N, CA, C and O atoms as a CHARMM CRD file, in Angstrom:
* protein
*
  372
    1    1 MET  N    236.93300 183.30800 -20.08300 PROA 1      0.00000
    2    1 MET  CA   238.30800 183.29900 -19.61600 PROA 1      0.00000
    3    1 MET  C    239.15000 184.31500 -20.38900 PROA 1      0.00000
    4    1 MET  O    240.02800 184.96500 -19.82300 PROA 1      0.00000
    5    2 LYS  N    238.87600 184.44100 -21.66700 PROA 2      0.00000
    6    2 LYS  CA   239.66000 185.35600 -22.49800 PROA 2      0.00000
    7    2 LYS  C    239.65300 186.78800 -21.97100 PROA 2      0.00000
    8    2 LYS  O    240.71300 187.41200 -21.92200 PROA 2      0.00000
    9    3 PRO  N    238.49200 187.34000 -21.57200 PROA 3      0.00000
   10    3 PRO  CA   238.51100 188.71400 -21.04400 PROA 3      0.00000
   11    3 PRO  C    239.38800 188.85900 -19.80500 PROA 3      0.00000
   12    3 PRO  O    240.00900 189.90300 -19.60600 PROA 3      0.00000
   13    4 LEU  N    239.44500 187.82700 -18.97600 PROA 4      0.00000
   14    4 LEU  CA   240.29500 187.88100 -17.78100 PROA 4      0.00000
   15    4 LEU  C    241.77000 187.91800 -18.16300 PROA 4      0.00000
   16    4 LEU  O    242.55500 188.65000 -17.56100 PROA 4      0.00000
   17    5 ILE  N    242.14000 187.13000 -19.16100 PROA 5      0.00000
   18    5 ILE  CA   243.54400 187.08500 -19.59200 PROA 5      0.00000
   19    5 ILE  C    243.92900 188.38500 -20.28900 PROA 5      0.00000
   20    5 ILE  O    245.01900 188.91100 -20.06400 PROA 5      0.00000
   21    6 VAL  N    243.04200 188.90300 -21.13400 PROA 6      0.00000
   22    6 VAL  CA   243.30900 190.15500 -21.84300 PROA 6      0.00000
   23    6 VAL  C    243.48800 191.31400 -20.86800 PROA 6      0.00000
   24    6 VAL  O    244.25400 192.23900 -21.13600 PROA 6      0.00000
   25    7 ALA  N    242.78500 191.26700 -19.74200 PROA 7      0.00000
   26    7 ALA  CA   242.85100 192.35000 -18.75600 PROA 7      0.00000
   27    7 ALA  C    244.12200 192.31100 -17.90600 PROA 7      0.00000
   28    7 ALA  O    244.40000 193.25800 -17.17100 PROA 7      0.00000
   29    8 LEU  N    244.89300 191.23100 -17.99800 PROA 8      0.00000
   30    8 LEU  CA   246.13200 191.13800 -17.21700 PROA 8      0.00000
   31    8 LEU  C    247.16000 192.14500 -17.70500 PROA 8      0.00000
   32    8 LEU  O    247.14300 192.53400 -18.87300 PROA 8      0.00000
   33    9 PRO  N    248.06200 192.57300 -16.81500 PROA 9      0.00000
   34    9 PRO  CA   249.17700 193.41500 -17.26300 PROA 9      0.00000
   35    9 PRO  C    250.01300 192.66000 -18.30600 PROA 9      0.00000
   36    9 PRO  O    250.03600 191.42900 -18.31500 PROA 9      0.00000
   37   10 GLU  N    250.68400 193.39000 -19.16400 PROA 10     0.00000
   38   10 GLU  CA   251.41600 192.78800 -20.28600 PROA 10     0.00000
   39   10 GLU  C    252.40300 191.70900 -19.83000 PROA 10     0.00000
   40   10 GLU  O    252.46300 190.63800 -20.43300 PROA 10     0.00000
   41   11 ARG  N    253.17500 191.97900 -18.77300 PROA 11     0.00000
   42   11 ARG  CA   254.17700 191.01600 -18.31000 PROA 11     0.00000
   43   11 ARG  C    253.52500 189.69400 -17.93000 PROA 11     0.00000
   44   11 ARG  O    253.98000 188.63000 -18.35100 PROA 11     0.00000
   45   12 GLU  N    252.45300 189.76000 -17.12900 PROA 12     0.00000
   46   12 GLU  CA   251.77300 188.54700 -16.68900 PROA 12     0.00000
   47   12 GLU  C    251.15300 187.80400 -17.85800 PROA 12     0.00000
   48   12 GLU  O    251.22700 186.57800 -17.93900 PROA 12     0.00000
   49   13 ARG  N    250.53900 188.55800 -18.76200 PROA 13     0.00000
   50   13 ARG  CA   249.90500 187.95700 -19.94100 PROA 13     0.00000
   51   13 ARG  C    250.94600 187.24900 -20.81400 PROA 13     0.00000
   52   13 ARG  O    250.70700 186.14000 -21.29200 PROA 13     0.00000
   53   14 GLU  N    252.09700 187.89100 -21.01900 PROA 14     0.00000
   54   14 GLU  CA   253.14500 187.30600 -21.85600 PROA 14     0.00000
   55   14 GLU  C    253.70100 186.02500 -21.22700 PROA 14     0.00000
   56   14 GLU  O    253.86800 185.01800 -21.91500 PROA 14     0.00000
   57   15 VAL  N    253.98500 186.06100 -19.93500 PROA 15     0.00000
   58   15 VAL  CA   254.52800 184.88600 -19.25100 PROA 15     0.00000
   59   15 VAL  C    253.50500 183.75200 -19.27200 PROA 15     0.00000
   60   15 VAL  O    253.85800 182.60300 -19.53700 PROA 15     0.00000
   61   16 LEU  N    252.25700 184.06700 -18.99900 PROA 16     0.00000
   62   16 LEU  CA   251.19300 183.06400 -19.02500 PROA 16     0.00000
   63   16 LEU  C    251.07200 182.45200 -20.42000 PROA 16     0.00000
   64   16 LEU  O    250.95600 181.23500 -20.55700 PROA 16     0.00000
   65   17 PHE  N    251.09700 183.28500 -21.44000 PROA 17     0.00000
   66   17 PHE  CA   250.98900 182.80800 -22.81400 PROA 17     0.00000
   67   17 PHE  C    252.15500 181.88900 -23.16900 PROA 17     0.00000
   68   17 PHE  O    251.95100 180.80600 -23.71800 PROA 17     0.00000
   69   18 MET  N    253.37400 182.31900 -22.85500 PROA 18     0.00000
   70   18 MET  CA   254.54200 181.49600 -23.18400 PROA 18     0.00000
   71   18 MET  C    254.50100 180.14800 -22.47400 PROA 18     0.00000
   72   18 MET  O    254.86700 179.12400 -23.05000 PROA 18     0.00000
   73   19 ARG  N    254.05500 180.15500 -21.22200 PROA 19     0.00000
   74   19 ARG  CA   254.05300 178.90400 -20.44800 PROA 19     0.00000
   75   19 ARG  C    252.95500 177.94800 -20.88500 PROA 19     0.00000
   76   19 ARG  O    253.21500 176.76300 -21.09300 PROA 19     0.00000
   77   20 PHE  N    251.74000 178.44300 -21.02500 PROA 20     0.00000
   78   20 PHE  CA   250.61100 177.54300 -21.23600 PROA 20     0.00000
   79   20 PHE  C    250.13800 177.43000 -22.67900 PROA 20     0.00000
   80   20 PHE  O    249.48800 176.44600 -23.03000 PROA 20     0.00000
   81   21 PHE  N    250.44200 178.40200 -23.51600 PROA 21     0.00000
   82   21 PHE  CA   250.00300 178.31900 -24.90100 PROA 21     0.00000
   83   21 PHE  C    251.14500 177.95700 -25.84600 PROA 21     0.00000
   84   21 PHE  O    250.91400 177.39800 -26.91800 PROA 21     0.00000
   85   22 GLU  N    252.37800 178.27500 -25.45000 PROA 22     0.00000
   86   22 GLU  CA   253.54100 177.87600 -26.23900 PROA 22     0.00000
   87   22 GLU  C    254.28300 176.71300 -25.59700 PROA 22     0.00000
   88   22 GLU  O    255.24300 176.20300 -26.17300 PROA 22     0.00000
   89   23 SER  N    253.85100 176.28400 -24.40700 PROA 23     0.00000
   90   23 SER  CA   254.43600 175.15600 -23.66500 PROA 23     0.00000
   91   23 SER  C    255.93500 175.32600 -23.41100 PROA 23     0.00000
   92   23 SER  O    256.69300 174.35700 -23.44700 PROA 23     0.00000
   93   24 ARG  N    256.34800 176.55600 -23.15800 PROA 24     0.00000
   94   24 ARG  CA   257.76400 176.79700 -22.85300 PROA 24     0.00000
   95   24 ARG  C    258.04200 176.48100 -21.39000 PROA 24     0.00000
   96   24 ARG  O    257.19700 176.70100 -20.52100 PROA 24     0.00000
   97   25 TYR  N    259.23200 175.96600 -21.13200 PROA 25     0.00000
   98   25 TYR  CA   259.66100 175.72900 -19.75400 PROA 25     0.00000
   99   25 TYR  C    259.93300 177.07500 -19.08600 PROA 25     0.00000
  100   25 TYR  O    260.26500 178.05700 -19.74900 PROA 25     0.00000
  101   26 GLN  N    259.78700 177.09900 -17.77800 PROA 26     0.00000
  102   26 GLN  CA   260.00500 178.33900 -17.03200 PROA 26     0.00000
  103   26 GLN  C    261.41000 178.88700 -17.23300 PROA 26     0.00000
  104   26 GLN  O    261.59000 180.10200 -17.31700 PROA 26     0.00000
  105   27 ILE  N    262.38900 178.02900 -17.31000 PROA 27     0.00000
  106   27 ILE  CA   263.77400 178.49500 -17.48600 PROA 27     0.00000
  107   27 ILE  C    263.93700 179.20300 -18.82900 PROA 27     0.00000
  108   27 ILE  O    264.68800 180.17400 -18.92700 PROA 27     0.00000
  109   28 ARG  N    263.23900 178.72400 -19.87000 PROA 28     0.00000
  110   28 ARG  CA   263.32000 179.36500 -21.19400 PROA 28     0.00000
  111   28 ARG  C    262.60500 180.71800 -21.17600 PROA 28     0.00000
  112   28 ARG  O    263.05300 181.67200 -21.81300 PROA 28     0.00000
  113   29 ILE  N    261.51500 180.79100 -20.45900 PROA 29     0.00000
  114   29 ILE  CA   260.80400 182.07400 -20.31500 PROA 29     0.00000
  115   29 ILE  C    261.70400 183.06700 -19.58700 PROA 29     0.00000
  116   29 ILE  O    261.80300 184.23200 -19.97200 PROA 29     0.00000
  117   30 ALA  N    262.35500 182.59000 -18.53300 PROA 30     0.00000
  118   30 ALA  CA   263.25800 183.44300 -17.75300 PROA 30     0.00000
  119   30 ALA  C    264.39500 183.97200 -18.63100 PROA 30     0.00000
  120   30 ALA  O    264.73200 185.15500 -18.57300 PROA 30     0.00000
  121   31 GLU  N    264.97800 183.09800 -19.43500 PROA 31     0.00000
  122   31 GLU  CA   266.06300 183.52100 -20.33100 PROA 31     0.00000
  123   31 GLU  C    265.55800 184.56200 -21.33300 PROA 31     0.00000
  124   31 GLU  O    266.24000 185.54800 -21.60800 PROA 31     0.00000
  125   32 HSD  N    264.37300 184.33800 -21.86900 PROA 32     0.00000
  126   32 HSD  CA   263.78500 185.26700 -22.84700 PROA 32     0.00000
  127   32 HSD  C    263.53400 186.64400 -22.22900 PROA 32     0.00000
  128   32 HSD  O    263.76500 187.67200 -22.86500 PROA 32     0.00000
  129   33 ARG  N    263.06100 186.64900 -20.98900 PROA 33     0.00000
  130   33 ARG  CA   262.73000 187.91500 -20.31400 PROA 33     0.00000
  131   33 ARG  C    263.90700 188.51700 -19.56100 PROA 33     0.00000
  132   33 ARG  O    263.83300 189.66200 -19.11600 PROA 33     0.00000
  133   34 GLY  N    264.99600 187.75800 -19.41100 PROA 34     0.00000
  134   34 GLY  CA   266.15700 188.27100 -18.69900 PROA 34     0.00000
  135   34 GLY  C    265.97400 188.32800 -17.19700 PROA 34     0.00000
  136   34 GLY  O    266.48800 189.22700 -16.53300 PROA 34     0.00000
  137   35 VAL  N    265.23000 187.35200 -16.65700 PROA 35     0.00000
  138   35 VAL  CA   264.98200 187.28500 -15.22100 PROA 35     0.00000
  139   35 VAL  C    265.30000 185.87000 -14.74200 PROA 35     0.00000
  140   35 VAL  O    265.63700 184.99800 -15.54300 PROA 35     0.00000
  141   36 SER  N    265.19200 185.65100 -13.44600 PROA 36     0.00000
  142   36 SER  CA   265.46700 184.31600 -12.90300 PROA 36     0.00000
  143   36 SER  C    264.24400 183.41400 -13.08400 PROA 36     0.00000
  144   36 SER  O    263.12100 183.88800 -13.25200 PROA 36     0.00000
  145   37 GLN  N    264.49000 182.11100 -13.04600 PROA 37     0.00000
  146   37 GLN  CA   263.41300 181.13400 -13.14100 PROA 37     0.00000
  147   37 GLN  C    262.47800 181.27000 -11.94100 PROA 37     0.00000
  148   37 GLN  O    261.26800 181.08700 -12.07100 PROA 37     0.00000
  149   38 MET  N    263.03600 181.58900 -10.77700 PROA 38     0.00000
  150   38 MET  CA   262.21300 181.76500  -9.57800 PROA 38     0.00000
  151   38 MET  C    261.23900 182.94000  -9.74800 PROA 38     0.00000
  152   38 MET  O    260.10700 182.89000  -9.26600 PROA 38     0.00000
  153   39 TYR  N    261.68500 183.98100 -10.42900 PROA 39     0.00000
  154   39 TYR  CA   260.81800 185.13100 -10.67200 PROA 39     0.00000
  155   39 TYR  C    259.66400 184.75200 -11.59700 PROA 39     0.00000
  156   39 TYR  O    258.53000 185.18400 -11.39000 PROA 39     0.00000
  157   40 VAL  N    259.95300 183.94700 -12.61400 PROA 40     0.00000
  158   40 VAL  CA   258.90200 183.46900 -13.51500 PROA 40     0.00000
  159   40 VAL  C    257.89500 182.62900 -12.73800 PROA 40     0.00000
  160   40 VAL  O    256.68800 182.76500 -12.93900 PROA 40     0.00000
  161   41 THR  N    258.38500 181.75700 -11.84800 PROA 41     0.00000
  162   41 THR  CA   257.50300 180.94600 -11.01300 PROA 41     0.00000
  163   41 THR  C    256.59800 181.84400 -10.17800 PROA 41     0.00000
  164   41 THR  O    255.40200 181.58200 -10.05300 PROA 41     0.00000
  165   42 SER  N    257.15800 182.88500  -9.61800 PROA 42     0.00000
  166   42 SER  CA   256.39900 183.82500  -8.80000 PROA 42     0.00000
  167   42 SER  C    255.33000 184.53600  -9.63500 PROA 42     0.00000
  168   42 SER  O    254.18800 184.66800  -9.19500 PROA 42     0.00000
  169   43 ILE  N    255.68800 184.98600 -10.81500 PROA 43     0.00000
  170   43 ILE  CA   254.72900 185.65600 -11.70100 PROA 43     0.00000
  171   43 ILE  C    253.57200 184.71500 -12.02200 PROA 43     0.00000
  172   43 ILE  O    252.40700 185.10600 -11.94500 PROA 43     0.00000
  173   44 LEU  N    253.89700 183.47300 -12.38300 PROA 44     0.00000
  174   44 LEU  CA   252.85800 182.50900 -12.74000 PROA 44     0.00000
  175   44 LEU  C    251.94200 182.21400 -11.55400 PROA 44     0.00000
  176   44 LEU  O    250.72000 182.17000 -11.70300 PROA 44     0.00000
  177   45 ALA  N    252.53400 182.01300 -10.38000 PROA 45     0.00000
  178   45 ALA  CA   251.73100 181.70000  -9.19200 PROA 45     0.00000
  179   45 ALA  C    250.78900 182.85500  -8.85800 PROA 45     0.00000
  180   45 ALA  O    249.60800 182.64000  -8.58600 PROA 45     0.00000
  181   46 LYS  N    251.31300 184.07300  -8.87900 PROA 46     0.00000
  182   46 LYS  CA   250.48200 185.23900  -8.56900 PROA 46     0.00000
  183   46 LYS  C    249.39900 185.44600  -9.61800 PROA 46     0.00000
  184   46 LYS  O    248.26700 185.79700  -9.28600 PROA 46     0.00000
  185   47 THR  N    249.74300 185.23000 -10.87600 PROA 47     0.00000
  186   47 THR  CA   248.77300 185.40600 -11.95600 PROA 47     0.00000
  187   47 THR  C    247.66100 184.37500 -11.86400 PROA 47     0.00000
  188   47 THR  O    246.48800 184.71900 -12.00800 PROA 47     0.00000
  189   48 LEU  N    248.01200 183.11500 -11.62700 PROA 48     0.00000
  190   48 LEU  CA   246.98700 182.07500 -11.50100 PROA 48     0.00000
  191   48 LEU  C    246.09700 182.32800 -10.29200 PROA 48     0.00000
  192   48 LEU  O    244.88500 182.12400 -10.35500 PROA 48     0.00000
  193   49 ASN  N    246.69100 182.76600  -9.20200 PROA 49     0.00000
  194   49 ASN  CA   245.90700 183.08400  -8.01500 PROA 49     0.00000
  195   49 ASN  C    244.94400 184.24400  -8.29200 PROA 49     0.00000
  196   49 ASN  O    243.78800 184.21600  -7.87000 PROA 49     0.00000
  197   50 SER  N    245.42500 185.23800  -8.99000 PROA 50     0.00000
  198   50 SER  CA   244.58700 186.38200  -9.34800 PROA 50     0.00000
  199   50 SER  C    243.42900 185.94800 -10.24800 PROA 50     0.00000
  200   50 SER  O    242.29200 186.37500 -10.04600 PROA 50     0.00000
  201   51 LEU  N    243.71400 185.10800 -11.23100 PROA 51     0.00000
  202   51 LEU  CA   242.66200 184.61000 -12.11700 PROA 51     0.00000
  203   51 LEU  C    241.63100 183.80600 -11.33000 PROA 51     0.00000
  204   51 LEU  O    240.42800 183.94800 -11.54600 PROA 51     0.00000
  205   52 ARG  N    242.10700 182.96500 -10.42000 PROA 52     0.00000
  206   52 ARG  CA   241.19700 182.15200  -9.60700 PROA 52     0.00000
  207   52 ARG  C    240.26100 183.04700  -8.80100 PROA 52     0.00000
  208   52 ARG  O    239.05500 182.80700  -8.75200 PROA 52     0.00000
  209   53 LYS  N    240.82100 184.08100  -8.16900 PROA 53     0.00000
  210   53 LYS  CA   240.00300 184.99100  -7.37300 PROA 53     0.00000
  211   53 LYS  C    238.96700 185.70700  -8.23500 PROA 53     0.00000
  212   53 LYS  O    237.82200 185.88300  -7.81800 PROA 53     0.00000
  213   54 LYS  N    239.36700 186.11800  -9.43300 PROA 54     0.00000
  214   54 LYS  CA   238.42900 186.80300 -10.32500 PROA 54     0.00000
  215   54 LYS  C    237.33100 185.85500 -10.78900 PROA 54     0.00000
  216   54 LYS  O    236.17100 186.25100 -10.90400 PROA 54     0.00000
  217   55 ILE  N    237.69400 184.60900 -11.05200 PROA 55     0.00000
  218   55 ILE  CA   236.68300 183.62400 -11.45800 PROA 55     0.00000
  219   55 ILE  C    235.67700 183.43100 -10.32900 PROA 55     0.00000
  220   55 ILE  O    234.46800 183.42500 -10.55700 PROA 55     0.00000
  221   56 LEU  N    236.18300 183.27500  -9.12000 PROA 56     0.00000
  222   56 LEU  CA   235.28700 183.07300  -7.97900 PROA 56     0.00000
  223   56 LEU  C    234.41700 184.30300  -7.72200 PROA 56     0.00000
  224   56 LEU  O    233.23400 184.17900  -7.40400 PROA 56     0.00000
  225   57 ARG  N    235.01100 185.48700  -7.86300 PROA 57     0.00000
  226   57 ARG  CA   234.26100 186.72800  -7.65200 PROA 57     0.00000
  227   57 ARG  C    233.16600 186.89100  -8.69500 PROA 57     0.00000
  228   57 ARG  O    232.06100 187.33400  -8.37900 PROA 57     0.00000
  229   58 ASP  N    233.47000 186.53500  -9.93900 PROA 58     0.00000
  230   58 ASP  CA   232.52800 186.71300 -11.04100 PROA 58     0.00000
  231   58 ASP  C    231.58300 185.52600 -11.21100 PROA 58     0.00000
  232   58 ASP  O    230.74500 185.51700 -12.11200 PROA 58     0.00000
  233   59 GLN  N    231.72000 184.55300 -10.36400 PROA 59     0.00000
  234   59 GLN  CA   230.95200 183.32100 -10.48200 PROA 59     0.00000
  235   59 GLN  C    229.44500 183.58600 -10.52700 PROA 59     0.00000
  236   59 GLN  O    228.71800 182.90900 -11.25500 PROA 59     0.00000
  237   60 GLU  N    228.98400 184.55100  -9.76600 PROA 60     0.00000
  238   60 GLU  CA   227.55500 184.83900  -9.71600 PROA 60     0.00000
  239   60 GLU  C    227.03400 185.39500 -11.04000 PROA 60     0.00000
  240   60 GLU  O    225.87800 185.16800 -11.39800 PROA 60     0.00000
  241   61 ARG  N    227.88400 186.12100 -11.76500 PROA 61     0.00000
  242   61 ARG  CA   227.46000 186.71300 -13.03900 PROA 61     0.00000
  243   61 ARG  C    227.55100 185.73800 -14.20600 PROA 61     0.00000
  244   61 ARG  O    226.86100 185.90600 -15.21200 PROA 61     0.00000
  245   62 LEU  N    228.39200 184.72800 -14.07700 PROA 62     0.00000
  246   62 LEU  CA   228.60700 183.78800 -15.17000 PROA 62     0.00000
  247   62 LEU  C    227.63700 182.61900 -15.07500 PROA 62     0.00000
  248   62 LEU  O    227.18600 182.25700 -13.98800 PROA 62     0.00000
  249   63 ASP  N    227.32500 182.04100 -16.21100 PROA 63     0.00000
  250   63 ASP  CA   226.49300 180.84700 -16.15700 PROA 63     0.00000
  251   63 ASP  C    227.35100 179.66200 -15.71000 PROA 63     0.00000
  252   63 ASP  O    228.57900 179.73800 -15.71400 PROA 63     0.00000
  253   64 SER  N    226.70300 178.59100 -15.33200 PROA 64     0.00000
  254   64 SER  CA   227.41700 177.45200 -14.75100 PROA 64     0.00000
  255   64 SER  C    228.41100 176.82900 -15.72300 PROA 64     0.00000
  256   64 SER  O    229.45900 176.34800 -15.29200 PROA 64     0.00000
  257   65 ALA  N    228.11500 176.82200 -17.02300 PROA 65     0.00000
  258   65 ALA  CA   229.03600 176.25400 -18.00500 PROA 65     0.00000
  259   65 ALA  C    230.31400 177.08900 -18.08700 PROA 65     0.00000
  260   65 ALA  O    231.40900 176.53500 -18.17900 PROA 65     0.00000
  261   66 ALA  N    230.18100 178.41200 -18.05500 PROA 66     0.00000
  262   66 ALA  CA   231.35500 179.28500 -18.10900 PROA 66     0.00000
  263   66 ALA  C    232.21300 179.11200 -16.86400 PROA 66     0.00000
  264   66 ALA  O    233.44100 179.08500 -16.95300 PROA 66     0.00000
  265   67 VAL  N    231.57400 178.99600 -15.70600 PROA 67     0.00000
  266   67 VAL  CA   232.31900 178.78200 -14.46000 PROA 67     0.00000
  267   67 VAL  C    233.06200 177.45800 -14.52500 PROA 67     0.00000
  268   67 VAL  O    234.23300 177.38100 -14.15100 PROA 67     0.00000
  269   68 ARG  N    232.38800 176.41800 -14.99800 PROA 68     0.00000
  270   68 ARG  CA   233.03000 175.10900 -15.11400 PROA 68     0.00000
  271   68 ARG  C    234.22200 175.17400 -16.06000 PROA 68     0.00000
  272   68 ARG  O    235.28600 174.63800 -15.75000 PROA 68     0.00000
  273   69 ASP  N    234.06000 175.82000 -17.20600 PROA 69     0.00000
  274   69 ASP  CA   235.15100 175.93900 -18.17000 PROA 69     0.00000
  275   69 ASP  C    236.33200 176.69400 -17.57400 PROA 69     0.00000
  276   69 ASP  O    237.47900 176.27400 -17.72500 PROA 69     0.00000
  277   70 CYS  N    236.05700 177.80400 -16.90100 PROA 70     0.00000
  278   70 CYS  CA   237.13400 178.58400 -16.27700 PROA 70     0.00000
  279   70 CYS  C    237.83400 177.77400 -15.19400 PROA 70     0.00000
  280   70 CYS  O    239.05800 177.82800 -15.07100 PROA 70     0.00000
  281   71 THR  N    237.07000 177.02600 -14.41300 PROA 71     0.00000
  282   71 THR  CA   237.64400 176.21000 -13.35000 PROA 71     0.00000
  283   71 THR  C    238.53300 175.12200 -13.92900 PROA 71     0.00000
  284   71 THR  O    239.61400 174.85900 -13.40100 PROA 71     0.00000
  285   72 LEU  N    238.08800 174.48500 -15.01400 PROA 72     0.00000
  286   72 LEU  CA   238.89400 173.44100 -15.65100 PROA 72     0.00000
  287   72 LEU  C    240.19900 174.00800 -16.20600 PROA 72     0.00000
  288   72 LEU  O    241.25400 173.38600 -16.08300 PROA 72     0.00000
  289   73 VAL  N    240.12300 175.19400 -16.82000 PROA 73     0.00000
  290   73 VAL  CA   241.33300 175.82800 -17.35400 PROA 73     0.00000
  291   73 VAL  C    242.28300 176.16700 -16.21500 PROA 73     0.00000
  292   73 VAL  O    243.48600 175.92200 -16.31200 PROA 73     0.00000
  293   74 TYR  N    241.74700 176.73000 -15.13300 PROA 74     0.00000
  294   74 TYR  CA   242.58700 177.07800 -13.99100 PROA 74     0.00000
  295   74 TYR  C    243.27100 175.82900 -13.43000 PROA 74     0.00000
  296   74 TYR  O    244.47400 175.84800 -13.16900 PROA 74     0.00000
  297   75 ARG  N    242.51900 174.75200 -13.24300 PROA 75     0.00000
  298   75 ARG  CA   243.09600 173.52000 -12.69700 PROA 75     0.00000
  299   75 ARG  C    244.17700 172.95100 -13.61100 PROA 75     0.00000
  300   75 ARG  O    245.20900 172.47900 -13.13200 PROA 75     0.00000
  301   76 ALA  N    243.94800 172.99300 -14.92000 PROA 76     0.00000
  302   76 ALA  CA   244.94900 172.48700 -15.85900 PROA 76     0.00000
  303   76 ALA  C    246.22800 173.31900 -15.77700 PROA 76     0.00000
  304   76 ALA  O    247.33100 172.77300 -15.79800 PROA 76     0.00000
  305   77 MET  N    246.07800 174.63700 -15.68500 PROA 77     0.00000
  306   77 MET  CA   247.24600 175.50600 -15.57600 PROA 77     0.00000
  307   77 MET  C    247.97600 175.26400 -14.25700 PROA 77     0.00000
  308   77 MET  O    249.20500 175.19900 -14.23000 PROA 77     0.00000
  309   78 ALA  N    247.23300 175.13200 -13.17900 PROA 78     0.00000
  310   78 ALA  CA   247.84700 174.88800 -11.87100 PROA 78     0.00000
  311   78 ALA  C    248.59200 173.54900 -11.86500 PROA 78     0.00000
  312   78 ALA  O    249.66500 173.43300 -11.27400 PROA 78     0.00000
  313   79 LYS  N    248.02000 172.55000 -12.52100 PROA 79     0.00000
  314   79 LYS  CA   248.67600 171.24200 -12.58800 PROA 79     0.00000
  315   79 LYS  C    250.00500 171.34200 -13.33600 PROA 79     0.00000
  316   79 LYS  O    250.98600 170.70200 -12.95500 PROA 79     0.00000
  317   80 LEU  N    250.03500 172.14500 -14.39900 PROA 80     0.00000
  318   80 LEU  CA   251.27400 172.33100 -15.15500 PROA 80     0.00000
  319   80 LEU  C    252.33900 173.06000 -14.34400 PROA 80     0.00000
  320   80 LEU  O    253.52800 172.95700 -14.64300 PROA 80     0.00000
  321   81 MET  N    251.91800 173.79500 -13.32000 PROA 81     0.00000
  322   81 MET  CA   252.87000 174.52200 -12.46800 PROA 81     0.00000
  323   81 MET  C    253.59800 173.58900 -11.51300 PROA 81     0.00000
  324   81 MET  O    254.65400 173.93800 -10.98700 PROA 81     0.00000
  325   82 MET  N    253.03700 172.39800 -11.28300 PROA 82     0.00000
  326   82 MET  CA   253.65700 171.47000 -10.33700 PROA 82     0.00000
  327   82 MET  C    255.00500 171.02600 -10.88500 PROA 82     0.00000
  328   82 MET  O    255.14000 170.79800 -12.08700 PROA 82     0.00000
  329   83 PRO  N    256.00900 170.90200 -10.01200 PROA 83     0.00000
  330   83 PRO  CA   257.32800 170.48400 -10.47500 PROA 83     0.00000
  331   83 PRO  C    257.27300 169.08900 -11.07400 PROA 83     0.00000
  332   83 PRO  O    256.54200 168.21800 -10.60300 PROA 83     0.00000
  333   84 ARG  N    258.05500 168.89900 -12.11300 PROA 84     0.00000
  334   84 ARG  CA   258.13300 167.59000 -12.74800 PROA 84     0.00000
  335   84 ARG  C    259.27700 166.80500 -12.12500 PROA 84     0.00000
  336   84 ARG  O    260.30300 167.38000 -11.76000 PROA 84     0.00000
  337   85 PRO  N    259.10200 165.48700 -12.00100 PROA 85     0.00000
  338   85 PRO  CA   260.21000 164.68600 -11.46600 PROA 85     0.00000
  339   85 PRO  C    261.38100 164.72200 -12.43800 PROA 85     0.00000
  340   85 PRO  O    261.19700 164.72200 -13.65500 PROA 85     0.00000
  341   86 ASP  N    262.57200 164.75300 -11.88800 PROA 86     0.00000
  342   86 ASP  CA   263.77400 164.76300 -12.71400 PROA 86     0.00000
  343   86 ASP  C    264.06800 163.34000 -13.14100 PROA 86     0.00000
  344   86 ASP  O    264.50000 162.51700 -12.33400 PROA 86     0.00000
  345   87 THR  N    263.83500 163.05500 -14.40100 PROA 87     0.00000
  346   87 THR  CA   264.03600 161.70000 -14.91200 PROA 87     0.00000
  347   87 THR  C    265.46800 161.45600 -15.34300 PROA 87     0.00000
  348   87 THR  O    265.82300 160.33200 -15.69900 PROA 87     0.00000
  349   88 THR  N    266.31000 162.50800 -15.31800 PROA 88     0.00000
  350   88 THR  CA   267.68700 162.32400 -15.73700 PROA 88     0.00000
  351   88 THR  C    268.57900 161.79500 -14.62800 PROA 88     0.00000
  352   88 THR  O    269.65900 161.26900 -14.89500 PROA 88     0.00000
  353   89 ARG  N    268.13600 161.93000 -13.39400 PROA 89     0.00000
  354   89 ARG  CA   268.92000 161.42600 -12.26600 PROA 89     0.00000
  355   89 ARG  C    268.69200 159.93400 -12.10500 PROA 89     0.00000
  356   89 ARG  O    267.59800 159.42500 -12.34600 PROA 89     0.00000
  357   90 ARG  N    269.71600 159.26400 -11.70700 PROA 90     0.00000
  358   90 ARG  CA   269.58500 157.82900 -11.46500 PROA 90     0.00000
  359   90 ARG  C    269.74400 157.56700  -9.99800 PROA 90     0.00000
  360   90 ARG  O    270.53600 158.21100  -9.31000 PROA 90     0.00000
  361   91 ALA  N    268.98300 156.61900  -9.53000 PROA 91     0.00000
  362   91 ALA  CA   269.06800 156.26100  -8.10700 PROA 91     0.00000
  363   91 ALA  C    270.41400 155.64400  -7.79400 PROA 91     0.00000
  364   91 ALA  O    270.94100 154.83800  -8.56100 PROA 91     0.00000
  365   92 THR  N    270.95800 156.03200  -6.66300 PROA 92     0.00000
  366   92 THR  CA   272.23000 155.45900  -6.22300 PROA 92     0.00000
  367   92 THR  C    271.95800 154.55200  -5.05100 PROA 92     0.00000
  368   92 THR  O    271.15400 154.86800  -4.17400 PROA 92     0.00000
  369   93 SER  N    272.62800 153.43400  -5.04300 PROA 93     0.00000
  370   93 SER  CA   272.42200 152.46900  -3.96000 PROA 93     0.00000
  371   93 SER  C    273.56800 152.51000  -3.00700 PROA 93     0.00000
  372   93 SER  O    273.58200 151.76900  -2.02500 PROA 93     0.00000
């Protein structure tokens, strides 16, 4: 997985690192980079999709353990991309 991440363009690599290795929220990444939160979401989605395609393309060259590890990492990252429920709102009756 590391060679795939290292091969990413700097912007994608930095955003991916901040989100998944530093556990920063997308809004904080956006503020740091001076872009909108929606743009960060777009970068992450495109980057994860690109990584998934490369994993699938390289699947034949990798052993089954490496494919499994890459797939698990991809799934964990994709799960973190899912919106979180807003726990600060209260239900109104």
